[in-house]
C-alpha positions, -999 to +999 in steps of 0.1 A: +438-660-513+461-685-527+484-689-496+469-704-465+474-685-433+490-716-418+520-710-442+528-677-425+538-662-392+529-627-385+547-597-371+533-567-355+533-536-377+559-513-361+535-484-364+512-500-337+512-497-300+492-521-279+479-519-243+467-552-229+444-552-199+424-578-180+394-572-202+413-572-235+434-551-257+435-516-273+457-511-303+467-477-316+478-475-353+498-444-360+495-450-397+458-438-396+455-425-361+428-451-352+423-471-321+412-507-323+399-528-293+392-564-287+384-588-259+407-610-239+408-636-267+420-610-291+446-600-266+458-636-264+460-638-302+479-605-303+504-618-278+509-648-300+517-625-329+541-605-308+559-638-300+557-648-337+541-681-328+527-702-356+489-703-362+487-738-347+503-727-314+480-697-311+450-718-318+461-744-291+464-716-266+429-704-274+415-740-274+430-749-240+423-715-225+386-715-234+380-752-235+368-752-271+377-775-299+409-770-319+388-765-350+367-738-335+398-721-320+416-722-353+386-707-371+384-678-346+422-672-348+421-672-386+392-647-386+409-624-361+443-625-380+426-617-412+410-587-396+443-575-381+459-579-415+431-561-433+436-531-410+474-533-415+480-540-378+501-571-386+522-582-415+529-616-429+563-632-425+569-662-447+579-694-429+615-703-432 
């Protein structure tokens, strides 16, 4: 991948519907009829995508919310965003 994830914001694929609960999130993708589920951390990341926050802001939220290092939080956020993108649940939006 030539472009770093930090160079992008993401938007939610309009073919998805998400339901966030205390325990996490369930995402329904009408494009393939599949359900995807994640824990509370995944739900926080999803909310950041919905708000079109930059990667650094999402990582800061995870870092402070779970009292882990910025580096660890960033790695987790990048991994999750890549998985969401791989399953076409989010789309890249180039930074202006």
